[in-house]
LUMVEX-600571 format. One record per residue: residue number from 1; x, y, z of N, C-alpha, C in turn; residue in three letters. Coordinates in steps of 0.02 Angstrom, whole numbers. Example, Ala and Ser with C-alpha at 12.3 -4.5 7.8 and 13.67 -1.06 7.14 Angstrom:
[1,[660,-284,390],[615,-225,390],[660,-165,390],ALA];
[2,[642,-112,354],[684,-53,357],[645,2,394],SER];
//
This chain:
[1,[-311,-548,-1125],[-323,-560,-1069],[-271,-578,-1039],MET];
[2,[-274,-566,-966],[-232,-576,-927],[-245,-661,-871],SER];
[3,[-201,-667,-839],[-191,-727,-816],[-258,-734,-773],VAL];
[4,[-246,-689,-708],[-314,-710,-692],[-403,-711,-725],VAL];
[5,[-375,-668,-776],[-458,-678,-798],[-485,-728,-844],GLU];
[6,[-402,-764,-866],[-415,-826,-897],[-411,-907,-854],SER];
[7,[-410,-887,-807],[-389,-942,-731],[-443,-913,-679],LYS];
[8,[-486,-953,-677],[-552,-929,-608],[-515,-957,-570],SER];
[9,[-495,-922,-512],[-500,-974,-446],[-549,-988,-416],PHE];
[10,[-589,-1041,-385],[-624,-1073,-370],[-601,-1070,-262],HIS];
[11,[-640,-1013,-267],[-626,-993,-194],[-691,-1042,-140],LYS];
[12,[-689,-1079,-117],[-709,-1119,-75],[-701,-1098,3],SER];
[13,[-742,-1134,29],[-747,-1122,121],[-692,-1150,148],THR];
[14,[-659,-1205,132],[-565,-1214,142],[-526,-1178,166],THR];
[15,[-531,-1106,74],[-489,-1081,67],[-503,-1004,128],ASP];
[16,[-572,-996,126],[-580,-951,180],[-558,-989,246],LYS];
[17,[-563,-1037,263],[-542,-1080,327],[-462,-1078,329],LEU];
[18,[-436,-1073,282],[-360,-1088,280],[-337,-991,309],LYS];
[19,[-380,-964,281],[-343,-893,315],[-381,-851,360],LEU];
[20,[-416,-903,405],[-444,-883,464],[-363,-907,506],TYR];
[21,[-403,-986,492],[-321,-1034,514],[-247,-991,519],ALA];
[22,[-247,-948,487],[-186,-908,434],[-170,-855,509],SER];
[23,[-241,-830,505],[-229,-751,549],[-225,-802,625],VAL];
[24,[-260,-841,642],[-242,-839,714],[-193,-889,733],VAL];
[25,[-152,-900,677],[-85,-934,683],[-48,-865,711],THR];
[26,[-46,-831,689],[-2,-764,688],[-26,-726,744],LEU];
[27,[-93,-744,763],[-104,-692,847],[-83,-748,880],ILE];
[28,[-80,-828,882],[-55,-839,927],[12,-833,928],MET];
[29,[70,-850,893],[127,-827,888],[154,-768,896],GLY];
[30,[106,-718,891],[121,-638,957],[110,-669,1001],ILE];
[31,[41,-680,1035],[29,-677,1091],[83,-722,1130],VAL];
[32,[100,-773,1106],[141,-831,1137],[220,-812,1144],ALA];
[33,[238,-754,1093],[300,-742,1127],[304,-659,1144],PHE];
[34,[244,-615,1149],[236,-572,1215],[223,-614,1288],ASN];
[35,[157,-645,1289],[176,-668,1364],[207,-736,1388],TRP];
[36,[225,-751,1331],[273,-804,1382],[319,-796,1429],SER];
[37,[357,-851,1465],[419,-824,1518],[462,-878,1496],THR];
[38,[457,-902,1447],[513,-956,1439],[576,-917,1398],ILE];
[39,[613,-932,1378],[692,-929,1349],[657,-892,1304],ASP];
[40,[693,-834,1281],[666,-783,1225],[698,-821,1159],PHE];
[41,[751,-846,1158],[768,-881,1079],[708,-954,1075],ILE];
[42,[691,-974,1142],[643,-1005,1125],[564,-975,1110],ILE];
[43,[551,-927,1139],[506,-905,1096],[494,-835,1039],ARG];
[44,[551,-831,1032],[578,-812,933],[571,-862,878],LEU];
[45,[586,-919,901],[588,-1007,867],[518,-997,844],ALA];
[46,[476,-1004,916],[399,-1028,893],[355,-971,872],VAL];
[47,[397,-897,879],[337,-845,840],[362,-858,740],LEU];
[48,[431,-868,754],[445,-878,661],[438,-934,639],ILE];
[49,[417,-970,662],[389,-1054,642],[314,-1037,657],ALA];
[50,[276,-1001,694],[195,-994,670],[189,-937,612],LEU];
[51,[232,-879,621],[230,-857,574],[255,-876,495],ILE];
[52,[290,-899,504],[313,-963,431],[220,-1003,423],GLY];
[53,[215,-1040,452],[139,-1079,474],[72,-1035,449],LEU];
[54,[81,-964,476],[19,-922,444],[49,-916,359],GLY];
[55,[96,-877,330],[122,-883,282],[93,-942,227],ILE];
[56,[119,-1005,253],[99,-1060,216],[39,-1056,188],PHE];
[57,[-11,-1053,266],[-82,-1064,268],[-121,-1007,192],LEU];
[58,[-83,-963,177],[-126,-908,182],[-95,-920,93],VAL];
[59,[-32,-943,72],[-17,-962,3],[-68,-1026,-16],PHE];
[60,[-73,-1065,7],[-91,-1123,-9],[-175,-1117,-26],ALA];
[61,[-187,-1051,-19],[-263,-1040,-21],[-259,-1028,-99],SER];
[62,[-336,-1019,-122],[-357,-983,-162],[-318,-905,-198],ALA];
[63,[-335,-878,-150],[-328,-799,-115],[-278,-794,-119],TYR];
[64,[-211,-831,-108],[-139,-829,-95],[-114,-858,-173],GLY];
[65,[-160,-909,-200],[-103,-900,-277],[-146,-852,-321],ARG];
[66,[-191,-830,-313],[-198,-745,-334],[-159,-702,-326],GLN];
[67,[-172,-696,-243],[-97,-654,-237],[-36,-665,-270],PHE];
[68,[-12,-720,-321],[65,-712,-338],[49,-713,-398],VAL];
[69,[-35,-722,-420],[-19,-730,-513],[-30,-643,-534],VAL];
[70,[-57,-617,-490],[-64,-532,-462],[30,-496,-476],PHE];
[71,[52,-517,-443],[129,-493,-427],[159,-512,-481],PHE];
[72,[140,-582,-526],[177,-597,-583],[177,-566,-642],LYS];
[73,[88,-537,-652],[82,-476,-708],[77,-408,-707],GLU];
[74,[97,-394,-636],[144,-332,-610],[198,-332,-636],ALA];
[75,[246,-383,-632],[302,-369,-662],[303,-398,-745],LYS];
[76,[270,-409,-753],[274,-418,-838],[247,-346,-861],ILE];
[77,[207,-336,-832],[171,-240,-866],[240,-217,-854],GLU];
[78,[272,-212,-786],[310,-149,-783],[377,-169,-830],LEU];
[79,[390,-217,-870],[420,-220,-927],[401,-194,-960],ARG];
[80,[341,-169,-978],[320,-168,-1038],[289,-81,-1028],ARG];
[81,[341,-32,-975],[337,19,-964],[371,79,-995],VAL];
[82,[369,108,-1033],[390,155,-1065],[422,225,-1021],VAL];
[83,[491,217,-994],[519,273,-939],[539,314,-973],TRP];
[84,[548,372,-958],[532,445,-975],[635,441,-957],PRO];
[85,[649,483,-1015],[742,501,-1015],[746,527,-948],THR];
[86,[804,571,-931],[832,617,-913],[806,677,-916],ILE];
[87,[817,691,-975],[794,749,-1011],[736,771,-1014],SER];
[88,[689,729,-1015],[610,722,-1004],[591,734,-928],GLU];
[89,[618,701,-902],[604,697,-821],[631,784,-798],THR];
[90,[699,796,-816],[682,868,-798],[645,924,-830],LYS];
[91,[616,918,-870],[593,943,-911],[532,945,-878],GLN];
[92,[479,879,-879],[429,902,-817],[443,929,-760],MET];
[93,[496,910,-708],[520,922,-647],[501,1015,-636],THR];
[94,[537,1042,-715],[535,1128,-706],[448,1128,-728],ILE];
[95,[430,1098,-754],[357,1108,-804],[317,1106,-717],MET];
[96,[322,1068,-685],[279,1070,-614],[299,1099,-530],VAL];
[97,[364,1150,-558],[376,1196,-512],[349,1257,-544],MET];
[98,[343,1264,-607],[335,1329,-648],[253,1338,-652],ILE];
[99,[217,1278,-637],[165,1295,-628],[123,1304,-533],VAL];
[100,[182,1259,-473],[168,1294,-419],[199,1359,-423],ILE];
[101,[238,1366,-423],[248,1467,-442],[193,1474,-450],ALA];
[102,[160,1486,-490],[93,1527,-531],[43,1515,-482],ILE];
[103,[38,1482,-471],[-15,1449,-394],[-21,1475,-325],ALA];
[104,[56,1452,-328],[69,1511,-274],[49,1568,-272],ILE];
[105,[82,1595,-314],[52,1685,-346],[-31,1691,-346],VAL];
[106,[-53,1661,-378],[-104,1640,-392],[-154,1663,-300],PHE];
[107,[-111,1610,-251],[-190,1595,-210],[-139,1661,-133],LEU];
[108,[-80,1693,-152],[-66,1746,-114],[-110,1812,-148],MET];
[109,[-89,1815,-210],[-153,1861,-203],[-211,1873,-194],ALA];
[110,[-254,1791,-194],[-310,1794,-189],[-327,1826,-118],ALA];
[111,[-284,1788,-63],[-282,1777,1],[-286,1872,31],ASP];
[112,[-229,1887,18],[-215,1960,-6],[-274,2016,-14],GLY];
[113,[-326,1997,-73],[-393,2043,-91],[-438,2013,-45],ILE];
[114,[-430,1951,-25],[-489,1919,28],[-491,1960,88],LEU];
[115,[-393,1985,120],[-394,1999,190],[-421,2086,185],ARG];
[116,[-398,2107,97],[-407,2172,109],[-482,2189,117],TYR];
[117,[-548,2154,73],[-596,2170,93],[-632,2127,156],LEU];
[118,[-607,2082,176],[-636,2078,260],[-619,2129,317],LEU];
[119,[-554,2166,285],[-555,2237,336],[-582,2278,345],GLN];
[120,[-585,2295,249],[-664,2343,251],[-701,2334,256],LEU];
[121,[-737,2291,268],[-803,2266,282],[-815,2259,359],PHE];
[122,[-767,2244,399],[-771,2235,470],[-761,2320,498],ILE];
[123,[-714,2354,465],[-730,2436,469],[-777,2472,432],SER];
[124,[-798,2437,429],[-887,2485,393],[-930,2458,448],LEU];
[125,[-927,2413,466],[-950,2420,528],[-977,2428,595],ARG];
//
């Protein structure tokens, strides 16, 4: 049983409001940065502050906590993966190239046969 399944995240109206507020905050930062006529450094500072606030609001919600748990579990699963060795990787690469070559030959033959049949059909008209 995973952590997400064992721990239920209660997603309330407050969490949805936090997400909406974060989106509005990010949009306000982008609009303020692009349409403001004040100094560039101040606009950049306001943009960074509003992006930080938006990210904080996302991670303060149940959705953000669930997002963090998901990536923690993904990191744990990556440790469990058995990665192929170099020789296995080379063998699989060669096998894929052979299958691609066979598919190319088959498609070229089918194309040639269909082209010939189409020309034969057109010349009979």
